[in-house]
C-alpha positions as a Markdown table, in Angstrom:
| # | Residue | x | y | z |
|---|---|---|---|---|
| 1 | Met | -15.2 | 1.1 | -40.3 |
| 2 | Trp | -14.7 | 4.9 | -40.2 |
| 3 | Trp | -16.3 | 8.3 | -41.1 |
| 4 | Asp | -14.8 | 11.7 | -41.6 |
| 5 | Tyr | -16.7 | 14.9 | -41.0 |
| 6 | Leu | -16.0 | 18.5 | -41.9 |
| 7 | Lys | -18.3 | 21.3 | -40.6 |
| 8 | Leu | -19.9 | 23.6 | -43.2 |
| 9 | Glu | -22.5 | 25.5 | -41.1 |
| 10 | Asp | -23.4 | 25.9 | -37.5 |
| 11 | Ser | -26.5 | 27.9 | -36.6 |
| 12 | Glu | -29.2 | 28.0 | -33.9 |
| 13 | Glu | -31.4 | 25.7 | -36.1 |
| 14 | Arg | -28.9 | 23.2 | -37.5 |
| 15 | Val | -25.4 | 22.0 | -38.0 |
| 16 | Val | -24.2 | 20.8 | -41.5 |
| 17 | Tyr | -21.3 | 18.6 | -42.2 |
| 18 | Ile | -19.9 | 17.0 | -45.3 |
| 19 | Tyr | -18.9 | 13.5 | -44.6 |
| 20 | Gly | -17.4 | 10.3 | -46.1 |
| 21 | Arg | -17.4 | 6.7 | -45.1 |
| 22 | Glu | -14.1 | 4.8 | -45.5 |
| 23 | Ala | -13.0 | 7.2 | -48.3 |
| 24 | Ile | -10.6 | 10.0 | -48.8 |
| 25 | Gly | -13.2 | 12.3 | -50.4 |
| 26 | Leu | -16.0 | 13.8 | -48.4 |
| 27 | Asp | -18.9 | 13.5 | -50.9 |
| 28 | Gly | -22.0 | 13.3 | -48.6 |
| 29 | Glu | -23.9 | 15.8 | -46.5 |
| 30 | Ile | -25.5 | 15.2 | -43.1 |
| 31 | Val | -27.5 | 17.7 | -41.1 |
| 32 | Tyr | -28.3 | 17.9 | -37.4 |
| 33 | Asp | -31.6 | 19.5 | -36.5 |
| 34 | Arg | -31.1 | 21.2 | -33.1 |
| 35 | Lys | -34.8 | 21.4 | -32.3 |
| 36 | Lys | -35.6 | 17.8 | -33.2 |
| 37 | Arg | -32.3 | 16.6 | -32.0 |
| 38 | Arg | -32.0 | 14.4 | -35.0 |
| 39 | Trp | -29.5 | 13.6 | -37.8 |
| 40 | Ser | -30.5 | 13.3 | -41.4 |
| 41 | Val | -28.4 | 12.4 | -44.4 |
| 42 | Thr | -29.4 | 14.9 | -47.0 |
| 43 | Ile | -26.9 | 13.8 | -49.7 |
| 44 | Pro | -25.6 | 10.2 | -49.2 |
| 45 | Cys | -21.9 | 9.7 | -49.7 |
| 46 | Lys | -20.9 | 7.3 | -52.5 |
| 47 | Lys | -20.6 | 4.3 | -50.1 |
| 48 | Asp | -24.1 | 5.0 | -48.5 |
| 49 | Ala | -26.0 | 5.8 | -51.8 |
| 50 | Gly | -28.8 | 3.5 | -52.5 |
| 51 | Asn | -28.4 | 1.6 | -49.2 |
| 52 | Pro | -30.9 | 2.6 | -46.5 |
| 53 | Asn | -29.1 | 0.4 | -43.9 |
| 54 | Asn | -25.8 | 2.3 | -44.5 |
| 55 | Ile | -27.6 | 5.6 | -44.3 |
| 56 | Ala | -29.2 | 4.6 | -41.0 |
| 57 | Glu | -25.8 | 3.5 | -39.6 |
| 58 | Thr | -24.2 | 6.8 | -40.6 |
| 59 | Glu | -27.0 | 8.7 | -38.8 |
| 60 | Arg | -26.4 | 6.5 | -35.7 |
| 61 | Lys | -22.7 | 6.9 | -35.7 |
| 62 | Ser | -22.9 | 10.6 | -36.2 |
| 63 | Trp | -23.9 | 11.0 | -32.6 |
| 64 | Gln | -20.2 | 10.9 | -31.9 |
| 65 | Val | -20.1 | 14.4 | -33.5 |
| 66 | Val | -22.6 | 15.6 | -30.9 |
| 67 | Lys | -20.7 | 14.0 | -28.0 |
| 68 | Ala | -17.6 | 15.8 | -29.3 |
| 69 | Gly | -19.3 | 19.2 | -29.2 |
| 70 | Phe | -19.7 | 19.7 | -33.0 |
| 71 | Pro | -16.0 | 20.2 | -33.7 |
| 72 | Pro | -14.8 | 21.7 | -37.0 |
| 73 | Ser | -13.7 | 18.2 | -38.2 |
| 74 | Leu | -13.8 | 14.8 | -36.7 |
| 75 | His | -12.7 | 11.2 | -37.5 |
| 76 | Val | -14.9 | 8.5 | -36.1 |
| 77 | Ala | -13.7 | 4.9 | -36.1 |
| 78 | Ile | -15.4 | 1.8 | -34.8 |
| 79 | Trp | -14.2 | -1.8 | -34.6 |
């Protein structure tokens, strides 16, 4: 399983990425709230849409982006 992230915005309040799960296209959006220290999928990617479990998994795996220091882009793979 894998996710790709591309940063759109980085401010004092939040960090915004477009993302995709196991897809070439990045068709979802996820936002990190710096004050709450929390990820929220604001627009689910096609593979997450309509599935709360997939959305929750995406939010959990997105902590890899925080650990990497919010890079401009990132590929996260798990086995």
